[in-house]
N, CA, C and O of each residue as an XYZ file, in Angstrom:
300
protein
N      -8.544    -35.750    -32.766
C      -7.843    -34.883    -32.564
C      -8.824    -33.719    -32.281
O      -8.946    -33.008    -31.284
N      -9.494    -33.739    -33.472
C     -10.282    -32.516    -33.575
C     -11.851    -32.220    -32.847
O     -12.457    -31.204    -32.507
N     -12.174    -33.920    -32.809
C     -13.214    -34.388    -32.479
C     -13.218    -34.086    -30.949
O     -14.248    -33.621    -30.461
N     -11.982    -34.352    -30.054
C     -11.765    -33.889    -28.663
C     -12.087    -32.547    -28.406
O     -12.752    -32.011    -27.520
N     -11.488    -32.136    -29.345
C     -11.187    -30.498    -28.726
C     -12.431    -29.973    -29.283
O     -12.392    -28.744    -29.333
N     -13.535    -30.481    -29.725
C     -14.036    -29.586    -30.088
C     -15.419    -30.479    -29.362
O     -16.491    -29.886    -29.477
N     -15.461    -31.665    -28.728
C     -16.491    -32.033    -27.235
C     -16.233    -31.285    -26.217
O     -17.067    -30.704    -25.523
N     -15.135    -31.275    -26.100
C     -14.733    -30.546    -24.869
C     -14.963    -29.017    -24.471
O     -15.174    -28.520    -23.365
N     -14.810    -28.213    -26.220
C     -15.488    -27.124    -25.799
C     -16.838    -26.838    -25.562
O     -17.147    -25.775    -25.023
N     -17.762    -27.743    -25.933
C     -19.029    -28.256    -25.732
C     -19.165    -28.120    -24.617
O     -19.873    -27.323    -24.003
N     -18.431    -28.965    -24.237
C     -18.360    -28.938    -22.803
C     -18.911    -27.564    -21.785
O     -20.060    -27.196    -21.541
N     -17.572    -27.002    -21.323
C     -17.444    -25.801    -21.673
C     -18.100    -24.597    -21.356
O     -17.883    -23.805    -20.439
N     -19.243    -24.578    -22.590
C     -20.023    -24.225    -22.974
C     -20.810    -24.324    -22.150
O     -21.047    -23.414    -21.355
N     -21.628    -25.894    -22.149
C     -22.489    -26.142    -21.402
C     -22.381    -25.758    -20.382
O     -23.307    -25.092    -19.918
N     -21.138    -26.028    -19.553
C     -20.933    -25.693    -18.332
C     -21.532    -24.455    -18.087
O     -22.639    -24.279    -17.579
N     -20.758    -23.622    -18.467
C     -21.104    -21.664    -18.496
C     -22.133    -22.078    -18.082
O     -22.283    -22.222    -16.869
N     -23.366    -22.457    -19.194
C     -24.703    -22.122    -19.967
C     -25.579    -22.472    -17.851
O     -26.138    -21.752    -17.023
N     -25.133    -24.103    -17.931
C     -25.873    -24.426    -16.655
C     -25.433    -23.786    -15.331
O     -25.930    -23.926    -14.214
N     -24.378    -23.047    -15.724
C     -23.439    -21.915    -13.952
C     -25.175    -20.696    -14.058
O     -26.039    -20.183    -13.346
N     -24.897    -20.782    -14.947
C     -26.329    -19.401    -15.723
C     -26.909    -19.453    -15.185
O     -27.057    -18.664    -14.253
N     -27.862    -20.765    -15.514
C     -29.285    -21.275    -15.572
C     -29.630    -21.235    -13.334
O     -30.374    -20.661    -12.538
N     -28.051    -22.663    -13.312
C     -28.332    -22.453    -11.485
C     -28.683    -20.718    -10.652
O     -29.712    -20.341    -10.092
N     -27.368    -19.979    -10.880
C     -27.608    -19.026    -10.905
C     -29.039    -18.209    -10.559
O     -29.483    -17.841     -9.471
N     -29.522    -18.090    -11.763
C     -30.565    -17.546    -11.758
C     -31.572    -18.272    -10.770
O     -32.190    -17.581     -9.961
N     -31.765    -19.724    -10.814
C     -32.466    -20.344    -10.239
C     -32.312    -19.813     -8.601
O     -33.264    -19.328     -7.989
N     -31.294    -19.948     -8.163
C     -30.532    -19.554     -6.601
C     -31.088    -17.897     -6.070
O     -31.193    -17.595     -4.881
N     -31.349    -17.107     -7.038
C     -31.647    -15.802     -7.026
C     -33.224    -15.627     -6.646
O     -33.744    -14.902     -5.799
N     -33.919    -16.738     -7.765
C     -35.480    -16.726     -7.779
C     -35.530    -17.633     -5.926
O     -36.536    -17.494     -5.230
N     -34.654    -18.239     -5.565
C     -35.280    -18.176     -4.362
C     -35.134    -16.970     -2.995
O     -35.649    -17.103     -1.884
N     -34.470    -16.062     -3.363
C     -34.169    -15.466     -2.208
C     -35.083    -14.415     -1.424
O     -35.988    -13.749     -1.927
N     -34.876    -14.407     -0.763
C     -36.317    -13.828      0.311
C     -35.598    -12.358      0.690
O     -34.891    -12.215      1.688
N     -35.901    -11.277     -0.286
C     -35.626     -9.876     -0.653
C     -36.268     -9.037      0.545
O     -37.421     -9.126      0.965
N     -35.195     -8.161      1.015
C     -35.938     -7.788      2.242
C     -36.826     -6.583      1.771
O     -36.698     -6.304      0.579
N     -37.705     -5.821      2.497
C     -38.904     -4.813      2.090
C     -38.032     -3.231      2.476
O     -37.248     -3.115      3.418
N     -38.277     -2.492      1.831
C     -37.697     -1.570      2.030
C     -37.640     -1.024      3.778
O     -36.691     -0.421      4.278
N     -38.653     -1.340      4.345
C     -38.680     -0.551      6.116
C     -37.755     -1.295      6.208
O     -36.747     -0.592      6.269
N     -37.337     -2.987      6.285
C     -36.215     -3.749      6.461
C     -34.560     -2.978      6.729
O     -33.825     -2.857      7.709
N     -34.492     -2.575      5.303
C     -33.528     -1.972      4.665
C     -33.383     -0.997      5.007
O     -32.221     -0.600      4.909
N     -34.479      0.050      5.642
C     -34.028      1.308      5.737
C     -33.537      1.033      7.591
O     -32.778      1.724      8.270
N     -34.314     -0.237      7.992
C     -33.420     -0.622      9.907
C     -32.490     -0.001      9.518
O     -32.058      1.151      9.545
N     -32.109     -1.475      8.941
C     -31.242     -1.747      8.993
C     -30.079     -1.805      8.731
O     -29.163     -2.553      9.076
N     -30.226     -0.371      7.642
C     -29.104      0.644      7.061
C     -28.660      1.686      8.737
O     -27.497      2.055      8.902
N     -29.948      2.071      9.978
C     -30.027      3.118     10.379
C     -28.905      2.373     11.791
O     -27.918      2.989     12.194
N     -29.290      1.100     12.314
C     -27.935     -0.323     12.870
C     -27.005      0.555     12.186
O     -26.713      1.718     12.465
N     -26.466     -0.396     10.978
C     -25.773     -0.282     10.599
C     -24.764      1.367     10.506
O     -23.767      1.204      9.803
N     -24.822      2.027     10.767
C     -24.206      4.087     10.850
C     -24.480      3.534     12.351
O     -23.417      3.278     12.917
N     -25.572      3.294     13.103
C     -25.228      3.743     14.041
C     -24.116      2.987     15.204
O     -23.795      3.456     16.295
N     -23.579      1.455     14.485
C     -22.936      0.557     15.382
C     -21.660      1.281     14.814
O     -20.915      1.732     15.684
N     -21.171      1.526     13.137
C     -20.610      2.472     12.897
C     -19.817      3.074     13.393
O     -18.616      2.841     13.523
N     -20.794      4.416     13.914
C     -20.025      5.949     14.538
C     -20.208      5.158     16.061
O     -19.287      5.447     16.824
N     -21.008      4.418     16.514
C     -20.592      4.101     18.229
C     -18.857      3.343     18.156
O     -18.008      3.628     19.001
N     -18.602      2.399     17.028
C     -17.879      2.317     17.156
C     -15.807      3.154     17.317
O     -14.748      3.037     17.934
N     -16.522      3.950     16.196
C     -15.407      4.522     15.470
C     -14.885      5.386     17.214
O     -13.838      5.308     17.857
N     -16.482      6.329     17.529
C     -15.972      7.467     18.827
C     -15.337      5.955     19.579
O     -14.436      6.445     20.258
N     -15.290      4.708     19.801
C     -14.249      4.272     20.738
C     -13.312      4.281     20.835
O     -12.525      4.607     21.724
N     -13.210      3.628     19.189
C     -11.570      3.511     18.739
C     -10.922      5.310     19.379
O     -10.111      5.397     20.301
N     -11.534      6.607     18.604
C     -11.457      7.994     19.032
C     -10.818      8.040     20.545
O      -9.655      8.076     20.946
N     -11.987      8.025     21.152
C     -11.399      7.788     22.886
C     -10.336      6.781     23.152
O      -9.313      7.367     23.504
N     -10.176      5.391     23.117
C      -9.022      4.442     23.458
C      -7.596      5.931     22.369
O      -6.687      6.495     22.978
N      -7.789      6.086     21.304
C      -6.731      6.101     20.800
C      -6.005      8.038     21.114
O      -4.900      8.484     20.805
N      -7.290      8.811     21.878
C      -7.163      9.682     22.518
C      -6.237      9.736     23.575
O      -5.238     10.453     23.637
N      -6.833      8.555     24.775
C      -6.594      7.888     25.730
C      -4.513      7.251     25.826
O      -3.504      7.305     26.529
N      -4.983      6.796     24.718
C      -3.071      6.636     24.892
C      -1.909      7.495     24.188
O      -0.716      7.701     24.410
N      -2.825      7.882     23.256
C      -1.679      9.395     23.201
C      -1.703     10.030     24.297
O      -0.635     10.495     24.694
N      -2.797     10.209     25.014
C      -2.207     10.731     25.971
C      -1.010     10.651     27.225
O      -0.072     11.298     27.690
N      -1.894      9.143     27.439
C      -0.344      8.592     28.066
C       0.743      8.580     27.125
O       1.763      8.290     27.750
N       0.885      8.686     26.421
C       2.434      8.161     25.820
C       2.993      9.733     25.651
O       4.201      9.969     25.679
N       2.016     10.751     25.477
C       2.692     12.975     25.272
C       3.621     12.451     27.343
O       4.772     12.695     27.706
N       2.460     11.720     28.168
C       2.617     12.341     29.490
C       4.507     11.545     29.690
O       5.557     11.946     30.192
N       4.113     10.431     29.055
C       5.399      9.103     29.287
C       6.451      9.906     29.044
O       7.317     10.000     29.915
N       6.575     10.646     27.798
C       7.736     11.237     27.246
C       7.977     12.807     27.556
O       9.018     13.412     27.300
N       6.645     13.431     28.246
C       6.818     14.410     29.159
C       7.841     13.869     30.512
O       8.509     14.745     31.060
N       7.919     12.829     30.888
C       9.013     12.366     32.356
C      10.332     12.343     31.758
O      11.361     12.797     32.259
N      10.123     11.437     29.985
C      11.341     10.872     30.251
C      12.543     12.219     29.824
O      13.730     11.938     29.656
N      12.026     13.655     29.690
C      13.117     14.842     29.499
C      13.205     15.220     30.391
O      13.975     16.160     30.589
């Protein structure tokens, strides 16, 4: 019984070590973006986020105005 537990423990440890080795090998294959590309894409994300926020703000303002108009009609 003790031998089976030791083998299972070794298998788990080997599995963890193998996982770290495979992860390290995959990270070596990654093509990291250049600094210029990172800056450019960051600016794109900020501009798109601002545009979507502006669009949502305008939509919310229109719906608030319509709701206020409906409430005023009922009174």
